[in-house]
N, C-alpha and C positions, 0 to 999 in steps of 0.2 A: 162370291161378291168381291169386287175390286174397288179400291179407293184411288182416285186420280187427284194428285195434289199439285196444282200449279203454284210455284213459289220462287220464280226466277227474278222477281222485282227487286229493285235496288233499295227499297225501304227508305226513301229520302226523308220522309216525315219523321222517321225514328232516329235520325242522326243526332248525336255522334255514335250511338250504339251500333248501328248497322255498318259503320265503317270497318268493323272488325268481325262482326258476327251477322249472318243472315237473319233478318227479322223473325222468321218462323222458329229459329232456335234460341231466341231470347227466353229465359226461364220465367214462368209464372207460377208462383208458389212451389218452386223447386223442380218443375218440369218444363221443357221447351213447349212453346205455343203449339207447334205442329204435333207433338206427342199428345197433348191434351185434346187436340182436335180429333185425331184418329181414334183415340180411346172413346170419346163421346159418340162418334159415329158407330163404333163397334157395339156400344151399349144399346143403341136404338135399332140395330139390325138383328133380325131373327135368324140370319145366316152367318156362318163364319166368314171372316175376311181372309181371302186367299192371297191377295197381292196388294201392295201399295206402290203405285207408280209416282215418283216425284219428278216434276219438271223444274230444273234448277238452272242457275247461271254457272259461271266458273267459280264455284265455291271452294274447291280444293278437296283433296283426298280425305282429310280429317272429318269434314262436314259430311261427305258421302258415307263414310263409315258410321257416323252417328245416326244417319237416317236409316241405314240398314239395321242397326240395333233396335231402333224404334219400331220398325216393322216386325222384326223377329219377336219382340216382346208381346205382341198380340197374335202371334202364331202365323204371320204372313211373310211372304218373300218380298224383297224390295227390288224395284226396277228403277234405274236412274236414266232420265232423259234430259236433254239440254235445249234451252231456248236461247239462241244466240242474238236475236233481235227482239225488241219489245214491239210486237206487231198486233197486240190485242188479246183479249181473253180466248177467242176461238182459236187463234193461232197457238197460244200457249197449250191448250188442251190437245190440239192436233199433234203437237210435238211428241205426245205419248201414243201415237196411232197404233203401234203394235199391241198395246195393252187395252185398247178400246174394243172390247168384245164382251159378250154375255152381259151380266148385271154389273153396273158401275155406279159409284157415287163420285161426283166431282166436287171437291171442296177446296176453295181458295183459302190459303193459309194465313189470313190476317184477321180472322174472326173466331170467336169461341161461342158456344151456346150451351143451354140446358134445355132438355125436352123431356116430356113424359109420354110421348107416343112411341109405338113400335112401327118401324118402317114397313109399309105394305109392299113387299117385294113383287107382288103380282100386278101392281099398278103399272101403267105404261111409263109414267114418270111422276116424280114427286119433287116439288120445289119448296125448300125451306123458306118460311116467311116469318116476319115479326111485325106486329102492329106498332106504328110509330106516330109521333105527334106531328112531324113535319115531313110528309111524303115527298115534297118537292125536291128533296136532296137525294132521293133514291130511285132505283128502278122498282116499280110496284106491279102487282098483279090484280086483275079483276076476277071475281068469281061469281058463278051463277047460283041459283037456289038449290042445285044438286051438288054443290061444293066442287065444281070443276072450274079450272082456270080458263077464262075466255079471252083475256088480252094481257099483253105486256106493255107497260108504258115506262119510258126512261125519263126520270126527273120531270114529272108532269107539272106544268105551270098552273093548271087548274086542277082542283080535286077530282080524282077518279077512283082512288082507293087509298087506304092507309096501311095496306099489307106490303111491307118492303121485302124485296128479295135479299137474303143475307149472304148469298154466295155459296150455297150448298145445294146440289141437285142430284137426284137419282134417276137413272135410265135403265129400264128393264132390258133394252136392246142396245148394248154399247156399239155394235156394228152399225146400227142405224145412225147413231150420233156421229160416228167416225165418217160415214158417207156424207152426212149433211155438212160437216166441217170441211171435208174435202171439196164439196161443191162450192163453198165460199172461196176457198183458195183458188180453185181452178177457174172460177169466173170473176175473180178479183172483186168480190162484194165487200167494199171497204167503206166504213163510215168514220169520218174524222181521222183518217189515216190509219185505221186499225180494222182488223177482222173481229166482229162482235159476236159473242155467244148468243145474244138475244135475237140476231138475225137467223141463226140456225134453229132456235126455239120456235120462232114465228113460222118458219118453213115447215117444221115438224107438226105444229098445231094445224096449219092449213091442210096438211095431208091426212089429218084425222087422228093424230096422236092425242091421247087424253092426259092432261096434266092435272094433278091434284096438289093442293097446298099441304105442307107439313108445318103447322104453326108451333114455334118453339116457345118455351116459358120466358127465356131471357136470351138476348143477343148481346154479346160483349165484344167491343172493338179493341183492336191492338194497333191502331193506326198511328198514334203519336204518344208522347211521354205521358201526358195526363190521362189519356184513355187507357193506356197500359197499366198505369198505377191503379186506376179505378177497377180494371178487370182483375188485377191481383187481389184487390180487396174483396170482390165478389166471389172469386174462386176460393179464397180462404174461408169465407162465410159458408159456402157450400160444403166445405170439408172440415167444419168446426169440430165435429165429433171424431175425426180421424187423428191418429198420432202423427203430428207434423214436426215434432222436435226430435232430431236424431240423438240416439243414445250417446254418441261420441262427442256431442257438444258439451260445453262447460260454462255455467253461469255462476259468477261469484259476486255476492253482495249486489245482486241485480234483480229486477222484476221483469217478467215476461207476461204481457197482457194478451190473452188469446183473442182471436185466432192469429197465430203467427206460424211461419215455416222457418225452422232453424236447421241448417244443413250440417253435414259431417264436419267434425273438428272445428266448429265455430267456438270462439272464446269471447265471452261477454263479461265485463268487469265494471262495477260501479255505474250501471246503466239501467235505463228503463226502455224496454223494447215493446212496441205494440200500442194499440192493436193494429192489425192489418199490415204486418211487416214480413217480408221474406228476406232471409239472409243466406247467401250461398256458402258453400264449403270453404273451410280454411280462412274465413274472414275473422278479423279481430275488431271488437267494438269496445271502447273504454270511455268512461266519463261522458256518456252520450245519452240524450233523449231522442228517440226516433219513433215516429208513427206513420202509417199509411205510406209506405215506401218499399222500394225494391233495392236490395244491396246484393251484388253478385259475388263471385268467388274471389278468394285470395286478396281481399282488400283490407285496409287498416283505417278505421275511423276513430278519431279521438277528439274529445271536447267539443262535440257538436250538439245542436238542437235542431233536428231535421223533421220535416213533414212533407208529404206530397213530392217525394224525391225519387230519382232513379240513378243509381251508382253502378258503374261498370265493373269489370274484372281488373285486378291488379291496380287498384286505385289507393292512394294514400292522401288523406285529408285531415287537417287539424284546423280548429278555429270555430268561432261562433257564427255559423251560417244557418239559415232556416229552410231554404228550398234550393235543391240542386238538380241538374241534369248533366251528369258527367260520364263520358265514355271511358273505354278501357285505357289503362296505362297512364292515367293522369295523376299528378302529384302537386299539391299546393297546400299552403297554410295561410291563416288569416289572423 
Protein backbone atom coordinates (compact mmCIF):
# COMPACT_ATOMS: atom_id res chain seq x y z
CA UNK A 1 0.00 0.00 0.00
CA UNK A 2 1.19 3.51 -0.88
CA UNK A 3 0.09 6.88 0.45
CA UNK A 4 0.16 9.87 -1.90
CA UNK A 5 0.19 13.20 -0.04
CA UNK A 6 -0.32 16.38 -2.11
CA UNK A 7 0.92 19.23 0.10
CA UNK A 8 2.41 21.88 -2.19
CA UNK A 9 -0.15 24.57 -1.33
CA UNK A 10 0.98 27.88 0.16
CA UNK A 11 -1.43 27.70 3.12
CA UNK A 12 -2.48 31.34 2.82
CA UNK A 13 -5.32 30.98 5.33
CA UNK A 14 -2.80 29.83 7.95
CA UNK A 15 -0.54 32.85 7.71
CA UNK A 16 1.60 34.06 9.43
CA UNK A 17 2.57 30.51 10.47
CA UNK A 18 2.98 29.24 6.91
CA UNK A 19 5.38 32.03 6.00
CA UNK A 20 8.15 29.95 7.60
CA UNK A 21 6.72 26.42 7.94
CA UNK A 22 4.63 24.44 5.41
CA UNK A 23 1.12 23.97 6.83
CA UNK A 24 1.30 20.14 6.96
CA UNK A 25 4.32 20.41 9.27
CA UNK A 26 2.61 22.62 11.85
CA UNK A 27 2.42 20.55 15.05
CA UNK A 28 -0.85 19.36 16.55
CA UNK A 29 -0.42 17.96 20.08
CA UNK A 30 3.30 17.57 19.46
CA UNK A 31 3.23 15.96 16.00
CA UNK A 32 3.09 17.56 12.54
CA UNK A 33 -0.32 17.44 10.83
CA UNK A 34 1.00 15.23 8.02
CA UNK A 35 2.50 12.76 10.50
CA UNK A 36 -0.81 12.38 12.32
CA UNK A 37 -2.57 11.97 8.97
CA UNK A 38 -0.40 9.10 7.69
CA UNK A 39 -0.44 7.40 11.10
CA UNK A 40 -4.25 7.36 11.09
CA UNK A 41 -4.33 5.96 7.56
CA UNK A 42 -1.89 3.24 8.60
CA UNK A 43 -4.23 2.34 11.50
CA UNK A 44 -7.24 1.73 9.24
CA UNK A 45 -5.22 -0.21 6.64
CA UNK A 46 -4.93 -3.96 7.04
CA UNK A 47 -1.85 -3.91 4.81
CA UNK A 48 1.55 -2.35 5.60
CA UNK A 49 2.41 1.04 4.11
CA UNK A 50 5.36 0.55 1.76
CA UNK A 51 5.81 4.09 0.43
CA UNK A 52 4.73 7.64 1.16
CA UNK A 53 4.97 9.96 -1.84
CA UNK A 54 4.90 13.65 -0.93
CA UNK A 55 4.07 16.31 -3.54
CA UNK A 56 5.60 19.54 -2.27
CA UNK A 57 6.69 23.01 -3.33
CA UNK A 58 10.13 24.47 -2.85
CA UNK A 59 10.20 23.77 0.88
CA UNK A 60 13.94 23.22 1.28
CA UNK A 61 16.19 20.35 2.31
CA UNK A 62 15.33 20.47 6.03
CA UNK A 63 11.61 19.96 5.33
CA UNK A 64 12.32 17.12 2.93
CA UNK A 65 14.49 15.40 5.52
CA UNK A 66 11.68 15.71 8.07
CA UNK A 67 9.23 14.13 5.64
CA UNK A 68 11.60 11.21 5.07
CA UNK A 69 11.77 10.60 8.83
CA UNK A 70 7.95 10.64 9.12
CA UNK A 71 7.72 7.94 6.45
CA UNK A 72 10.46 5.84 8.04
CA UNK A 73 8.70 5.95 11.42
CA UNK A 74 5.83 3.88 10.02
CA UNK A 75 8.17 1.56 8.12
CA UNK A 76 7.77 3.16 4.68
CA UNK A 77 10.16 4.68 2.20
CA UNK A 78 9.68 8.31 1.20
CA UNK A 79 9.48 9.71 -2.32
CA UNK A 80 9.57 13.45 -2.96
CA UNK A 81 7.89 15.08 -5.97
CA UNK A 82 7.42 18.74 -6.82
CA UNK A 83 4.42 20.70 -8.05
CA UNK A 84 5.80 23.91 -9.55
CA UNK A 85 2.44 25.39 -10.53
CA UNK A 86 -0.90 25.27 -8.70
CA UNK A 87 -2.92 23.63 -11.47
CA UNK A 88 -5.49 21.74 -9.42
CA UNK A 89 -5.97 18.58 -7.41
CA UNK A 90 -5.65 16.18 -10.35
CA UNK A 91 -2.42 17.85 -11.47
CA UNK A 92 -0.99 17.70 -7.96
CA UNK A 93 -1.57 13.95 -7.72
CA UNK A 94 -0.23 13.34 -11.23
CA UNK A 95 3.06 14.98 -10.21
CA UNK A 96 3.68 11.71 -8.34
CA UNK A 97 2.93 9.60 -11.45
CA UNK A 98 5.88 7.17 -10.93
CA UNK A 99 4.38 6.18 -7.56
CA UNK A 100 0.81 5.77 -8.86
CA UNK A 101 0.74 2.00 -9.12
CA UNK A 102 -0.86 -0.92 -7.30
CA UNK A 103 -2.90 0.03 -4.20
CA UNK A 104 -2.78 3.72 -3.25
CA UNK A 105 -4.39 6.08 -0.76
CA UNK A 106 -4.48 9.75 -1.79
CA UNK A 107 -4.70 12.06 1.24
CA UNK A 108 -4.64 15.84 1.08
CA UNK A 109 -2.64 17.14 4.02
CA UNK A 110 -5.00 19.77 5.44
CA UNK A 111 -7.36 17.47 7.30
CA UNK A 112 -7.28 14.93 10.12
CA UNK A 113 -9.80 12.25 10.95
CA UNK A 114 -10.80 9.49 13.34
CA UNK A 115 -12.38 6.31 12.03
CA UNK A 116 -13.40 2.93 13.37
CA UNK A 117 -13.53 1.03 10.07
CA UNK A 118 -10.85 -1.14 8.47
CA UNK A 119 -10.14 -0.21 4.86
CA UNK A 120 -11.46 -2.83 2.44
CA UNK A 121 -8.43 -3.18 0.20
CA UNK A 122 -10.41 -5.42 -2.17
CA UNK A 123 -12.86 -2.64 -3.05
CA UNK A 124 -12.28 -0.85 -6.36
CA UNK A 125 -12.17 2.48 -4.56
CA UNK A 126 -13.15 3.96 -1.19
CA UNK A 127 -13.85 7.64 -0.64
CA UNK A 128 -13.69 8.91 2.94
CA UNK A 129 -16.80 10.94 3.82
CA UNK A 130 -18.34 12.67 6.82
CA UNK A 131 -21.93 13.75 7.45
CA UNK A 132 -22.16 17.56 7.61
CA UNK A 133 -24.88 20.06 8.44
CA UNK A 134 -24.26 22.35 5.45
CA UNK A 135 -23.31 20.26 2.40
CA UNK A 136 -23.45 23.30 0.08
CA UNK A 137 -19.89 24.17 1.11
CA UNK A 138 -18.41 20.79 0.13
CA UNK A 139 -18.12 18.19 -2.55
CA UNK A 140 -20.59 15.46 -1.64
CA UNK A 141 -21.43 11.91 -2.73
CA UNK A 142 -24.77 10.21 -3.30
CA UNK A 143 -25.12 6.55 -2.38
CA UNK A 144 -27.67 3.88 -3.31
CA UNK A 145 -29.34 1.22 -1.16
CA UNK A 146 -26.36 -1.11 -1.71
CA UNK A 147 -23.94 1.47 -0.23
CA UNK A 148 -22.38 2.27 -3.59
CA UNK A 149 -21.49 5.82 -4.57
CA UNK A 150 -23.60 6.82 -7.56
CA UNK A 151 -22.79 10.53 -8.03
CA UNK A 152 -20.36 13.28 -7.12
CA UNK A 153 -21.66 16.83 -6.68
CA UNK A 154 -19.41 19.83 -6.05
CA UNK A 155 -20.93 22.37 -3.62
CA UNK A 156 -24.56 21.64 -4.52
CA UNK A 157 -26.92 24.62 -4.25
CA UNK A 158 -29.86 22.28 -3.57
CA UNK A 159 -29.73 19.34 -1.19
CA UNK A 160 -28.59 16.08 -2.80
CA UNK A 161 -26.59 14.52 0.05
CA UNK A 162 -25.03 15.42 3.39
CA UNK A 163 -22.00 13.12 2.97
CA UNK A 164 -19.05 15.42 2.35
CA UNK A 165 -15.81 14.22 0.74
CA UNK A 166 -13.02 14.89 3.26
CA UNK A 167 -10.10 14.61 0.84
CA UNK A 168 -8.92 11.02 1.37
CA UNK A 169 -9.35 8.36 -1.33
CA UNK A 170 -8.35 4.72 -1.82
CA UNK A 171 -7.75 3.15 -5.25
CA UNK A 172 -7.11 -0.55 -5.69
CA UNK A 173 -5.52 0.12 -9.09
CA UNK A 174 -3.17 3.09 -8.93
CA UNK A 175 -2.18 2.57 -12.56
CA UNK A 176 -5.80 3.17 -13.58
CA UNK A 177 -5.89 6.40 -11.57
CA UNK A 178 -2.65 7.54 -13.21
CA UNK A 179 -4.05 6.88 -16.68
CA UNK A 180 -7.25 8.81 -15.95
CA UNK A 181 -5.26 11.77 -14.64
CA UNK A 182 -3.05 11.67 -17.71
CA UNK A 183 -6.18 11.75 -19.88
CA UNK A 184 -7.22 15.03 -18.22
CA UNK A 185 -3.78 16.55 -18.87
CA UNK A 186 -3.50 15.31 -22.45
CA UNK A 187 -6.98 16.55 -23.35
CA UNK A 188 -6.82 19.75 -21.29
CA UNK A 189 -9.96 18.94 -19.32
CA UNK A 190 -9.89 22.11 -17.21
CA UNK A 191 -12.54 23.51 -14.88
CA UNK A 192 -12.09 27.01 -13.43
CA UNK A 193 -8.51 27.02 -14.62
CA UNK A 194 -7.56 23.76 -12.91
CA UNK A 195 -7.44 20.01 -13.47
CA UNK A 196 -9.98 18.53 -11.04
CA UNK A 197 -9.77 15.09 -9.40
CA UNK A 198 -13.58 14.87 -9.47
CA UNK A 199 -13.46 14.75 -13.30
CA UNK A 200 -11.21 11.71 -13.14
CA UNK A 201 -13.49 10.09 -10.56
CA UNK A 202 -16.54 10.67 -12.76
CA UNK A 203 -14.77 9.13 -15.77
CA UNK A 204 -13.77 6.10 -13.69
CA UNK A 205 -17.33 5.66 -12.39
CA UNK A 206 -18.75 5.88 -15.91
CA UNK A 207 -16.39 3.09 -16.96
CA UNK A 208 -17.77 0.80 -14.27
CA UNK A 209 -15.44 1.40 -11.31
CA UNK A 210 -17.31 0.76 -8.05
CA UNK A 211 -16.87 3.43 -5.36
CA UNK A 212 -17.69 2.75 -1.71
CA UNK A 213 -17.97 5.35 1.09
CA UNK A 214 -15.74 5.10 4.13
CA UNK A 215 -17.54 7.13 6.79
CA UNK A 216 -15.31 8.57 9.51
CA UNK A 217 -16.26 9.31 13.12
CA UNK A 218 -14.84 12.80 13.07
CA UNK A 219 -13.30 15.08 10.46
CA UNK A 220 -11.02 17.81 11.74
CA UNK A 221 -9.95 20.78 9.65
CA UNK A 222 -6.60 22.56 9.82
CA UNK A 223 -7.45 25.32 7.35
CA UNK A 224 -7.08 28.38 9.58
CA UNK A 225 -6.02 29.38 13.07
CA UNK A 226 -9.34 28.79 14.84
CA UNK A 227 -9.91 25.45 13.11
CA UNK A 228 -6.38 24.29 13.93
CA UNK A 229 -6.70 25.26 17.59
CA UNK A 230 -9.98 23.33 17.73
CA UNK A 231 -8.36 20.32 16.06
CA UNK A 232 -5.58 20.45 18.65
CA UNK A 233 -8.28 20.30 21.33
CA UNK A 234 -9.94 17.27 19.75
CA UNK A 235 -6.66 15.38 19.23
CA UNK A 236 -5.70 15.99 22.86
CA UNK A 237 -9.07 14.60 23.94
CA UNK A 238 -8.53 11.45 21.84
CA UNK A 239 -5.15 10.97 23.54
CA UNK A 240 -6.27 11.95 27.04
CA UNK A 241 -5.14 8.60 28.46
CA UNK A 242 -1.68 8.76 26.85
CA UNK A 243 1.45 10.19 28.44
CA UNK A 244 1.63 13.64 26.84
CA UNK A 245 3.96 15.39 29.28
CA UNK A 246 7.64 14.80 28.50
CA UNK A 247 9.79 13.76 31.45
CA UNK A 248 12.35 16.48 30.72
CA UNK A 249 9.81 19.27 31.24
CA UNK A 250 9.72 21.11 34.54
CA UNK A 251 6.74 22.79 36.23
CA UNK A 252 7.30 24.87 39.37
CA UNK A 253 4.45 26.28 41.46
CA UNK A 254 2.16 25.59 38.52
CA UNK A 255 -0.95 23.63 37.59
CA UNK A 256 -1.36 21.62 34.40
CA UNK A 257 -5.00 20.79 33.65
CA UNK A 258 -5.26 17.81 31.28
CA UNK A 259 -5.35 17.03 28.50
CA UNK A 260 -2.22 18.94 27.52
CA UNK A 261 0.90 18.18 25.52
CA UNK A 262 4.12 19.48 27.12
CA UNK A 263 7.28 19.00 25.04
CA UNK A 264 10.93 18.36 25.91
CA UNK A 265 12.71 20.82 28.19
CA UNK A 266 9.66 23.05 28.65
CA UNK A 267 9.87 25.25 31.76
CA UNK A 268 6.66 26.39 33.45
CA UNK A 269 6.66 28.67 36.48
CA UNK A 270 3.82 30.27 38.48
CA UNK A 271 1.36 29.41 35.73
CA UNK A 272 -1.83 27.51 34.97
CA UNK A 273 -1.72 25.53 31.72
CA UNK A 274 -4.77 23.87 30.24
CA UNK A 275 -6.98 22.34 29.38
CA UNK A 276 -6.30 21.72 25.67
CA UNK A 277 -2.86 23.34 25.42
CA UNK A 278 0.16 22.12 23.44
CA UNK A 279 3.57 23.55 24.33
CA UNK A 280 6.56 22.81 22.08
CA UNK A 281 10.09 21.92 23.16
CA UNK A 282 12.35 24.43 24.95
CA UNK A 283 9.57 26.94 25.55
CA UNK A 284 9.42 28.94 28.79
CA UNK A 285 6.08 29.99 30.31
CA UNK A 286 5.94 32.10 33.45
CA UNK A 287 3.24 33.98 35.37
CA UNK A 288 0.74 33.01 32.68
CA UNK A 289 -2.74 31.53 32.35
CA UNK A 290 -3.30 29.69 29.07
CA UNK A 291 -6.02 27.39 27.77
CA UNK A 292 -7.14 26.03 24.39
CA UNK A 293 -3.99 27.13 22.57
CA UNK A 294 -0.96 25.97 20.60
CA UNK A 295 2.47 27.28 21.61
CA UNK A 296 5.37 26.08 19.49
CA UNK A 297 9.09 25.64 20.14
CA UNK A 298 11.75 27.89 21.70
CA UNK A 299 9.36 30.64 22.75
CA UNK A 300 9.11 32.76 25.90
CA UNK A 301 5.73 33.77 27.32
CA UNK A 302 5.43 35.93 30.40
CA UNK A 303 2.56 37.65 32.25
CA UNK A 304 -0.11 36.56 29.78
CA UNK A 305 -3.73 35.44 30.00
CA UNK A 306 -4.26 33.50 26.78
CA UNK A 307 -7.00 31.44 25.18
CA UNK A 308 -7.84 30.34 21.64
CA UNK A 309 -4.34 31.37 20.55
CA UNK A 310 -1.62 30.09 18.27
CA UNK A 311 1.99 31.10 18.96
CA UNK A 312 4.86 30.27 16.60
CA UNK A 313 8.51 29.32 17.13
CA UNK A 314 11.12 31.63 18.66
CA UNK A 315 8.51 34.09 19.90
CA UNK A 316 8.90 36.39 22.92
CA UNK A 317 5.73 37.96 24.36
CA UNK A 318 5.08 39.85 27.58
CA UNK A 319 1.91 41.62 28.68
CA UNK A 320 -1.77 41.26 29.37
CA UNK A 321 -3.31 39.94 26.14
CA UNK A 322 -6.13 37.44 25.75
CA UNK A 323 -6.06 36.04 22.18
CA UNK A 324 -3.16 35.97 19.74
CA UNK A 325 -2.18 34.57 16.36
CA UNK A 326 1.58 35.15 16.14
CA UNK A 327 4.03 33.68 13.64
CA UNK A 328 7.69 32.73 14.09
CA UNK A 329 10.38 35.12 15.36
CA UNK A 330 7.95 37.75 16.70
CA UNK A 331 8.75 39.77 19.80
CA UNK A 332 6.62 42.32 21.61
CA UNK A 333 5.38 43.41 25.02
CA UNK A 334 2.28 45.23 26.16
